[in-house]
C-alpha positions in Angstrom: 0.0 0.0 0.0 1.3 3.4 -1.0 1.9 5.6 2.1 1.1 9.3 2.2 2.7 12.1 4.0 0.9 14.5 6.4 1.7 17.6 8.3 0.7 18.1 11.9 -0.5 21.7 12.7 1.0 22.4 16.1 0.0 24.9 18.7 1.8 25.2 22.1 -0.1 26.3 25.2 0.1 26.1 29.0 -1.5 23.2 30.8 -5.1 23.8 31.8 -7.0 21.9 34.5 -9.9 19.7 33.3 -13.3 20.5 34.7 -14.9 17.0 35.2 -14.2 15.0 38.3 -14.0 11.5 36.8 -11.8 8.9 35.2 -11.8 8.7 31.4 -9.9 6.6 28.9 -10.2 4.2 26.0 -10.1 0.4 26.0 -8.3 -1.4 23.1 -7.6 -4.9 21.9 -5.3 -5.4 18.9 -5.4 -1.6 18.4 -9.2 -1.6 18.0 -11.7 -0.1 20.4 -13.5 -2.6 22.6 -17.3 -2.0 22.7 -19.2 -2.9 25.9 -16.2 -3.5 28.2 -17.1 -3.0 31.9 -15.0 -0.4 33.7 -15.4 -0.5 37.5 -14.2 1.5 40.5 -13.4 -1.1 43.1 -12.6 -0.2 46.8 -8.9 -0.3 47.4 -7.8 -2.9 49.9 -4.4 -3.2 51.5 -2.6 -6.6 51.3 -3.5 -7.2 55.0 -7.2 -6.4 54.3 -7.3 -8.9 51.3 -5.6 -11.6 53.4 -7.9 -11.0 56.4 -10.9 -11.2 54.1 -9.6 -14.6 52.8 -9.1 -15.8 56.4 -12.6 -14.9 57.4 -14.2 -16.2 54.2 -16.0 -12.9 53.4 -16.7 -11.9 49.8 -14.9 -9.3 47.8 -16.4 -5.8 48.0 -18.9 -4.6 45.4 -18.0 -1.9 42.8 -18.4 1.7 43.9 -19.4 2.6 40.3 -19.3 1.1 36.8 -19.4 2.2 33.2 -19.4 0.6 29.8 -17.2 1.5 26.8 -18.8 3.2 23.8 -18.5 2.2 20.1 -14.9 3.4 19.9 -13.9 1.9 23.2 -14.0 5.2 25.2 -15.4 5.4 28.7 -16.2 7.9 31.5 -16.3 6.6 35.0 -18.0 8.9 37.5 -17.4 7.9 41.1 -19.5 9.2 44.1 -17.8 12.0 46.1 -18.1 10.0 49.3 -16.2 7.0 47.8 -13.1 5.7 49.6 -9.8 5.2 47.7 -10.4 2.9 44.7 -8.7 1.0 41.9 -10.0 0.8 38.3 -10.7 -2.6 36.9 -11.5 -3.3 33.2 -13.2 -6.5 32.0 -14.6 -7.9 28.8 -15.6 -11.5 28.1 -12.8 -13.4 26.3 -10.1 -10.8 27.1 -7.9 -10.8 30.2 -9.3 -8.6 32.9 -6.9 -5.8 34.0 -6.6 -3.6 37.1 -4.9 -0.3 36.2 -1.8 0.8 38.0 -2.3 3.2 40.9 -4.9 4.1 43.4 -7.4 6.9 42.8 -9.3 9.1 45.2 -12.7 10.8 45.1 -11.2 14.2 44.0 -9.2 12.7 41.1 -9.9 13.8 37.6 -7.7 11.8 35.2 -7.5 10.6 31.6 -5.8 7.2 31.9 -5.2 7.1 28.1 -5.3 3.7 26.3 -6.0 0.5 28.2 -4.8 -2.5 26.2 -6.4 -5.8 26.9 -4.9 -9.1 25.7 -6.6 -12.3 24.9 -7.9 -14.0 28.0 -7.2 -17.6 29.0 -9.1 -20.2 31.0 -7.7 -22.5 33.6 -9.8 -25.4 34.7 -9.4 -28.5 36.8 -10.7 -30.9 39.5 -9.5 -31.5 43.0 -9.8 -35.0 44.4 -8.6 -36.9 47.5 -6.4 -39.9 47.7 -9.6 -42.1 47.3 -10.5 -40.3 44.1 -13.5 -38.6 45.6 -14.1 -34.9 44.8 -12.9 -32.4 47.4 -15.5 -29.6 48.0 -14.4 -26.2 49.3 -10.7 -26.4 48.4 -9.1 -23.0 48.0 -7.3 -22.8 44.6 -5.2 -19.8 43.4 -2.9 -19.1 40.5 0.6 -18.3 41.8 1.2 -17.0 45.4 -1.1 -14.0 45.5 -3.7 -14.5 42.8 -7.4 -14.1 43.7 -8.5 -17.5 44.8 -11.6 -19.5 44.0 -13.1 -22.6 45.7 -14.1 -26.0 44.3 -17.8 -26.9 44.0 -19.4 -30.1 45.2 -17.9 -32.0 42.3 -14.4 -30.7 43.1 -14.4 -28.5 40.0 -12.8 -25.1 39.7 -12.5 -22.6 36.9 -10.7 -19.3 36.2 -11.9 -17.2 33.3 -10.3 -14.3 31.4 -6.9 -14.6 33.2 -3.7 -13.1 31.8 -1.3 -15.8 30.8 1.5 -16.4 28.3 4.3 -15.3 30.6 2.5 -12.2 31.9 3.0 -13.2 35.6 6.2 -14.3 37.4 4.7 -17.7 38.2 4.0 -18.4 34.5 6.4 -20.4 32.4 5.5 -20.9 28.7 1.9 -22.0 28.5 1.6 -23.3 32.1 1.1 -21.8 35.5 1.6 -22.9 39.1 -1.6 -23.6 41.0 -1.8 -23.8 44.8 -4.5 -25.9 46.3 -5.3 -26.1 50.1 -8.2 -27.9 51.7 -9.1 -29.0 55.3 -7.6 -32.3 56.1 -5.1 -32.2 53.3 -1.6 -30.9 52.7 -1.3 -27.7 50.6 -0.1 -28.8 47.2 1.2 -27.3 44.0 0.2 -28.4 40.5 0.8 -27.3 37.0 -2.0 -25.8 35.0 -2.4 -25.1 31.3 -3.8 -21.9 29.9 -6.8 -22.6 27.7 -5.7 -26.3 27.7 -7.2 -29.5 29.1 -8.3 -29.5 32.7 -5.8 -30.6 35.4 -6.6 -33.1 38.1 -5.1 -32.4 41.5 -4.9 -35.3 43.9 -4.4 -34.1 47.4 -2.5 -36.0 50.1 -4.3 -36.4 53.5 -2.4 -34.5 56.3 -3.0 -34.0 60.0 0.0 -31.8 60.4 -0.5 -28.4 62.0 1.9 -25.4 62.4 0.9 -23.6 65.6 2.4 -20.5 67.2 1.9 -17.2 68.9 2.5 -13.9 67.1 3.4 -10.7 68.9 3.9 -7.1 67.8 7.1 -5.2 68.1 6.2 -4.1 71.6 5.8 -7.7 72.8 2.0 -7.6 72.9 -0.3 -10.2 71.2 -0.8 -9.3 67.6 -4.5 -9.4 67.2 -6.2 -9.7 63.8 -2.9 -10.4 62.1 -2.8 -13.0 59.3 -0.3 -15.8 58.9 0.5 -18.4 56.1 3.2 -20.7 54.9 4.8 -20.3 51.5 6.6 -23.2 49.9 6.1 -24.8 46.4 2.5 -24.3 47.4 0.9 -21.7 49.7 -1.6 -22.3 52.5 -4.6 -20.1 53.0 -4.2 -17.2 55.3 -5.3 -17.7 58.9 -6.2 -15.1 61.5 -4.6 -14.7 64.9 -6.9 -14.6 68.0 -7.0 -12.1 70.8 -4.0 -13.8 72.4 -2.0 -13.7 69.1 -2.4 -17.5 68.6 -2.7 -19.1 65.2 -2.8 -22.6 63.7 -2.1 -23.5 60.1 -3.4 -27.0 59.1 -1.8 -28.9 56.2 1.4 -26.9 55.8 3.5 -28.1 52.9 5.9 -30.9 53.8 8.8 -29.2 52.0 10.7 -26.5 53.9 8.9 -23.1 53.4 8.7 -19.6 54.9 6.3 -18.2 57.4 4.7 -14.9 56.3 2.7 -12.7 58.7 1.1 -9.3 58.2 -0.2 -6.9 60.9 -2.9 -4.3 60.3 -0.4 -1.4 61.0 2.0 -2.4 58.2 4.2 -4.6 60.4 5.3 -7.8 58.8 7.4 -10.9 59.2 9.0 -13.5 56.9 11.3 -16.2 58.2 11.9 -19.9 57.6 9.0 -21.9 58.8 9.9 -24.1 61.8 9.7 -27.9 61.4 7.9 -29.9 64.0 4.6 -29.6 65.9 5.7 -27.5 68.9 4.3 -24.0 69.3 6.7 -21.1 68.6 6.5 -17.4 69.4 7.1 -15.0 66.5 7.5 -11.2 66.5 6.5 -8.8 63.8 9.0 -6.3 62.6 8.0 -2.6 62.9 6.5 -0.9 59.9 8.7 1.6 58.0 7.8 5.1 56.8 8.9 7.6 54.2 8.6 11.3 54.9 9.7 14.6 53.4 8.8 17.9 51.8 7.7 18.8 48.3 8.7 22.1 46.7 8.6 23.7 43.3 11.9 23.4 41.5 12.1 26.9 40.0 11.2 29.0 43.1 11.4 26.7 46.1 7.7 27.3 47.1 5.9 24.6 49.1 3.5 22.4 47.1 0.4 21.3 49.1 -2.2 18.6 48.2 0.3 16.4 46.2 -0.9 12.8 46.0 1.9 10.5 46.9 1.7 6.7 46.2 4.2 4.2 47.5 3.9 0.8 45.7 5.6 -2.5 46.1 4.6 -6.1 45.4 1.2 -6.5 47.1 1.4 -3.2 49.0 0.2 0.3 48.1 0.0 3.2 50.6 -1.4 6.7 49.9 -0.6 10.1 51.4 -0.9 13.8 50.6 1.2 16.8 51.4 -0.2 19.3 53.8 -0.2 23.1 53.5 3.4 23.1 54.6 4.3 20.8 51.7 5.2 18.0 54.1 4.1 14.4 53.9 4.5 11.1 55.7 3.7 7.6 54.3 3.4 5.3 57.3 2.7 1.6 57.7 5.1 0.3 55.1 6.6 -3.2 55.2 10.3 -3.4 54.7 11.4 -3.6 51.0 11.8 -1.6 47.8 9.1 0.9 46.8 8.2 2.9 43.8 7.0 6.3 45.0 4.9 8.6 42.7 4.3 12.3 43.2 1.2 13.5 41.4 -0.1 17.1 41.2 -1.9 18.2 38.0 0.0 21.5 37.6 3.4 19.6 37.7 5.2 16.9 35.7 4.4 13.5 37.2 7.4 12.2 39.0 8.5 8.7 39.9 11.2 7.6 42.3 12.0 4.0 41.9 13.8 1.5 44.2 13.3 3.5 47.4 14.6 1.0 50.0 13.2 1.0 53.5 14.3 -1.3 56.4 12.0 -2.5 59.1 11.2 0.3 61.5 13.1 2.9 59.4 11.9 6.4 58.6 13.4 7.3 55.3 13.8 11.0 54.4 12.8 11.9 50.8 12.5 15.5 49.7 11.2 16.2 46.2 11.2 19.2 43.9 8.4 19.2 41.2 8.7 20.8 37.8 5.8 23.0 36.5 4.2 21.3 33.5 3.3 22.6 30.1 1.0 21.3 27.4 1.2 20.7 23.7 -2.0 21.1 21.6 -2.7 21.0 17.9 -4.2 19.2 15.0 -3.0 16.4 12.7 -3.9 16.5 9.1 -3.0 14.9 5.8 -1.4 16.7 2.7 -4.9 17.9 1.7 -5.7 19.3 5.1 -8.1 16.6 6.1 -8.1 15.6 9.8 -6.3 12.4 10.7 -7.8 10.6 13.7 -5.9 8.0 15.7 -2.5 9.4 15.1 0.0 8.8 17.9 2.5 11.4 19.1 5.4 11.1 21.5 7.8 13.8 22.6 11.5 13.1 23.4 14.5 15.3 24.2 16.6 16.4 21.3 20.0 17.7 22.4 20.0 17.9 26.2 19.2 21.3 27.5 20.6 22.9 30.6 17.4 22.1 32.5 17.6 18.5 31.3 21.1 18.3 32.7 19.9 19.6 36.0 17.1 17.0 36.1 19.6 14.2 35.3 22.0 15.4 37.9 19.2 15.4 40.5 18.4 11.8 39.6 14.8 12.7 38.9 13.0 9.6 37.5 9.9 9.4 35.4 9.7 13.0 34.0 9.0 14.0 30.4 7.9 11.8 27.5 4.2 12.7 27.1 2.1 11.1 24.5 -1.2 11.8 22.6 -3.7 10.3 20.2 -5.5 12.6 17.8 -9.3 12.7 18.0 -11.9 12.4 15.2 -11.3 16.0 14.2 -7.5 15.5 14.2 -7.0 17.6 17.3 -4.8 16.5 20.2 -3.7 17.7 23.6 -0.7 16.3 25.5 -0.5 17.5 29.0 1.9 17.5 32.0 5.0 17.7 29.7 8.5 18.7 30.9 9.6 22.1 29.7 12.6 22.3 27.5 13.9 23.5 24.1 14.8 21.5 21.0 12.6 18.6 21.8 11.5 16.1 19.1 7.9 15.2 18.3 7.2 11.9 16.5 3.8 11.3 15.0 2.8 7.9 13.6 -0.3 6.3 12.0 -0.6 3.0 10.2 -1.8 4.6 7.0 0.8 7.3 6.7 4.5 7.8 6.8 6.0 8.7 10.1 6.6 12.4 10.7 9.3 13.7 13.0 9.2 17.4 14.0 12.5 18.6 15.5 13.1 21.8 17.4 10.0 21.8 19.5 10.3 24.4 22.3 8.1 24.0 25.4 8.8 26.8 27.8 6.7 27.5 30.9 4.8 30.8 30.6 5.7 31.3 26.9 3.0 29.5 24.7 3.9 29.2 21.0 
């Protein structure tokens, strides 16, 4: 097919705040809009809350709000003002359901851009005992922390619309690791096949129990904490009582690790003891990250910045006060990705922020005022081009860019856009700088690169 050239008409302007208080975006599969996908705001749960819900056998919370995608895959999700923090989940039959990165709050207004869904897979199977009879009520999960399901009266289980093909750390090729745990049996691992034949899991009877007492860092009983054993398979979470006591039936026979979570962010992971004697364990104190957020060009304090600290299975939110200070408490020890988000400034990520048990890590941040790029994409005859993709990248490094690099500021710059039906576009929260390079692509046209793009705060072009 002969390609054609096109010229984007570019207009530079300062970033402007959007008026609607909602979440918008577009759901795609194989670069086409998905019609009728369900977009839901689900209450955010900490890892401890999810584990405690599993231990108590309570159902998952209902959506706070839902919306469906339109003919071109676009959606607008309006969430009640009184809603608690939430995550956004996107689902469509036959495609792998996806939870978007990050946690949102009732005051957030954000365009999340394109949400790509891949083909969904199905994992099915049957759980039986040593006698070949079905095991009802067995807890089955994919990997260590996947959302579990339970077997029915015939011992059958099924996972629909899961993401496979190497998308998870417990996936190898076309198979995944299943963990199965049921009363009276040893927790057991089994291989599963994505969209393949059902797997039969034969459980071994076990009367073994791992009992102990869990205390907090002050030596008091850790009430309402959760405990499990992780080996080649994982047990279900169990809850401590008012004296901090717990008992885990059917722990794997192979050496594993004992994991415990407290409601205040305290945690513990050690080698699980062998033998039936009760042991006392102590949770490590939760860590914290604190600091001050200022504006890079004048040093002014920046209030109301949303700060998100994320690690595997753990997300904690905070906001800066009127003095620009913040504190993220209740963190387990580990490495975190910390995001600083305020709509007038360039989004900033700090990766691999390490915190030790009980540590208070100081992290001061300077944010860069953002600019926006607006314009229109057209072909050689001036007709609008919809669906063109634009990305912005540094050209030769500017003095400001060298300052950012010297400060080790992660996650700034880059902005992207997709032109609308009338060819117009707006890319927001871009890093200021001169001599940047704009690249515009579309499958029906030749790629166009526009060099020498100057984005300067306070000087629209």
